[in-house]
C-alpha positions as CSV (number, residue, x, y, z in Angstrom):
1,M,15.8,242.8,-20.1
2,K,17.0,243.4,-23.7
3,L,20.0,245.4,-24.5
4,P,18.2,247.9,-26.8
5,F,15.8,248.8,-23.9
6,L,18.8,249.4,-21.6
7,I,20.4,251.7,-24.1
8,V,17.2,253.7,-24.6
9,S,16.7,254.0,-20.8
10,L,20.3,255.1,-20.2
11,T,19.9,257.7,-23.0
12,L,16.7,259.1,-21.5
13,A,18.3,259.3,-18.0
14,L,21.4,261.1,-19.3
15,S,19.2,263.5,-21.3
16,S,17.1,264.3,-18.1
17,M,20.3,265.0,-16.1
18,G,21.6,267.2,-18.8
19,S,18.3,269.2,-18.9
20,A,18.3,269.6,-15.1
21,R,21.9,270.9,-15.2
22,A,21.1,273.3,-18.0
23,A,18.1,274.6,-16.0
24,E,20.3,275.2,-13.0
25,A,22.9,277.0,-15.1
26,Q,20.2,279.3,-16.5
27,T,18.9,280.2,-13.0
28,P,20.3,283.6,-12.1
29,A,22.2,283.9,-8.8
30,F,20.2,285.8,-6.1
31,K,21.2,289.4,-5.9
32,P,20.4,290.9,-2.5
33,D,18.5,294.2,-2.3
34,L,20.1,296.3,0.3
35,A,17.1,298.8,0.4
36,K,14.7,295.9,1.2
37,G,17.2,294.7,3.7
38,A,17.2,298.1,5.4
39,T,13.4,297.9,5.6
40,V,13.6,294.5,7.4
41,A,16.4,295.8,9.6
42,A,14.2,298.6,10.8
43,T,12.2,296.1,12.8
44,C,15.4,294.8,14.4
45,Q,16.8,298.1,15.7
46,A,15.3,297.9,19.2
47,C,17.9,295.2,20.0
48,H,20.5,295.5,17.3
49,T,20.5,299.3,16.6
50,A,19.7,300.8,13.2
51,D,22.7,299.4,11.5
52,G,23.7,296.4,13.7
53,T,26.5,298.3,15.5
54,R,27.5,298.2,19.1
55,G,24.2,298.0,21.0
56,A,23.5,296.3,24.3
57,P,26.1,293.7,25.2
58,A,23.4,291.0,25.6
59,N,22.7,291.3,21.9
60,P,25.1,290.4,19.1
61,I,26.8,293.0,16.9
62,L,25.7,292.2,13.3
63,Q,27.8,294.7,11.4
64,G,30.2,293.0,9.0
65,Q,28.9,289.5,9.9
66,V,29.2,286.8,7.3
67,P,25.8,287.0,5.5
68,E,25.4,283.2,5.0
69,Y,25.9,282.8,8.7
70,L,23.1,285.3,9.5
71,V,20.8,283.6,7.0
72,K,21.5,280.2,8.7
73,Q,20.8,281.6,12.2
74,L,17.5,283.3,11.1
75,T,16.5,280.1,9.3
76,E,17.2,278.1,12.5
77,F,15.4,280.5,14.7
78,K,12.4,280.2,12.5
79,S,12.5,276.4,12.4
80,G,13.1,276.1,16.1
81,K,16.5,274.5,15.7
82,R,18.0,277.4,17.6
83,N,15.9,278.3,20.6
84,N,15.2,281.9,21.4
85,A,11.6,283.2,22.0
86,I,12.3,286.7,20.8
87,M,14.1,285.7,17.6
88,A,11.6,283.0,16.9
89,G,8.9,285.6,16.8
90,M,11.0,288.1,14.7
91,S,12.0,285.4,12.1
92,A,8.5,283.8,11.8
93,A,7.3,286.3,9.2
94,L,10.5,286.5,7.2
95,S,10.8,284.8,3.8
96,E,14.1,283.3,2.6
97,E,14.5,286.4,0.4
98,D,13.9,288.7,3.4
99,M,16.6,286.9,5.3
100,K,19.1,287.2,2.5
101,N,18.4,290.9,2.0
102,V,18.7,291.8,5.7
103,A,21.8,289.6,6.1
104,A,23.4,291.5,3.1
105,F,22.4,294.8,4.6
106,Y,24.3,294.1,7.9
107,A,27.2,292.4,6.1
108,D,27.7,295.6,3.9
109,K,28.4,297.7,7.0
110,H,31.9,298.2,8.3
111,A,32.2,296.7,11.8
112,K,33.5,299.0,14.4
113,S,36.4,297.8,16.6
114,G,36.0,296.6,20.1
115,F,38.5,296.1,22.9
116,A,39.4,293.6,25.6
117,K,38.7,294.7,29.1
118,S,40.7,292.3,31.3
119,K,44.5,292.6,31.4
120,A,44.6,289.7,33.9
121,T,43.3,287.2,31.4
122,I,44.5,288.5,28.1
123,Y,47.3,286.0,27.8
124,L,45.1,283.1,28.6
125,G,42.5,284.3,26.1
126,E,45.2,284.7,23.4
127,K,46.6,281.3,24.1
128,I,43.3,279.6,23.7
129,Y,42.3,281.5,20.6
130,R,45.6,281.0,18.8
131,G,46.7,277.6,20.1
132,G,43.8,275.9,21.7
133,I,44.2,273.7,24.8
134,A,46.2,270.7,23.7
135,D,45.8,268.4,26.8
136,R,42.0,268.5,26.3
137,N,42.0,268.4,22.5
138,I,40.4,271.9,22.3
139,P,41.3,273.3,18.9
140,A,42.5,276.9,18.3
141,C,39.6,279.2,17.6
142,S,41.7,280.9,14.9
143,G,41.6,277.7,12.8
144,C,37.9,278.2,12.0
145,H,37.4,281.9,12.7
146,S,40.7,283.1,11.2
147,P,43.7,284.7,13.1
148,N,42.0,288.1,13.2
149,G,38.5,286.8,13.9
150,A,37.1,287.7,10.4
151,G,35.6,284.3,10.0
152,I,35.5,282.2,6.8
153,P,32.7,283.2,4.4
154,I,29.9,280.7,4.2
155,Q,31.5,278.4,6.8
156,Y,32.3,280.3,10.0
157,P,31.1,283.6,11.5
158,R,33.0,286.7,12.2
159,L,34.0,287.0,15.9
160,S,36.3,290.0,16.0
161,G,35.0,292.9,18.1
162,Q,31.9,291.0,19.3
163,H,30.6,291.9,22.8
164,A,32.6,289.7,25.3
165,E,29.4,289.2,27.3
166,Y,27.5,287.9,24.2
167,T,30.3,285.5,23.2
168,E,30.6,284.2,26.8
169,A,26.9,283.6,27.0
170,Q,26.9,281.7,23.7
171,L,29.8,279.5,24.8
172,V,28.0,278.8,28.1
173,A,24.8,278.0,26.2
174,F,26.7,275.5,24.0
175,R,28.3,273.9,27.0
176,G,25.0,273.6,28.9
177,G,23.0,272.3,25.9
178,L,20.8,275.4,25.7
179,R,22.1,276.1,22.2
180,T,22.3,273.1,20.0
181,N,22.7,274.3,16.4
182,S,26.4,273.7,16.1
183,V,27.9,270.3,16.9
184,P,31.5,271.5,16.7
185,M,30.9,274.4,19.1
186,T,29.0,272.1,21.5
187,G,32.1,269.8,21.6
188,V,34.5,272.7,22.1
189,A,32.6,274.5,24.8
190,A,31.9,271.2,26.7
191,K,35.6,271.0,27.5
192,M,36.1,274.6,28.7
193,N,35.7,276.0,32.2
194,D,34.2,279.3,33.2
195,K,37.6,281.1,33.4
196,E,38.7,279.9,30.0
197,I,35.4,280.9,28.4
198,K,35.5,284.3,29.9
199,A,39.1,284.9,29.0
200,V,38.7,283.9,25.3
201,A,35.5,285.9,25.0
202,D,37.2,289.0,26.3
203,Y,40.2,288.4,24.0
204,I,37.9,288.1,21.0
205,A,36.3,291.4,21.8
206,G,39.6,293.1,21.0
207,L,40.5,291.3,17.8
208,R,40.7,293.4,14.7
């Protein structure tokens, strides 16, 4: 292959890359529409209440949740990566824009505080949440979900104030292989016993 041909090819490749980056830079960032999100949320209120607040313990509290996390879960319900017959049906008709709008709607709400119910396990729950279980290489929950349970935007969900019953059910589902859309959580839950799961779930309910 001749040198001039190589130079021309490289020049064209670099030009194409530059054009692609310029196009990306010109694409405006998505701005969620809270009014449209409220319209979508109206179909969710039977299980999650009108604004995602403290409904039935079997269903998660959505108020104040990290929006990217909610979009991820809705996307995975729709694709089947996260298995739930009700949510598969609810998410089936949602577009990516719908998901982003409804996630922003819930994230915009101020989450109400919850409380731990079991004095007998509060110390164990705190120990696991803040320090993990060293002899089984179980990391502290606070490392990913922050000391007060607020989560880390984009990466990890908010846990503080969540129904203890719901958190417990999810940990049990991760441990038993019924929920498979988070490799880290599957690994963590696999090493925990029922008492530890119940204790940390109850402790999380009181975080604020």
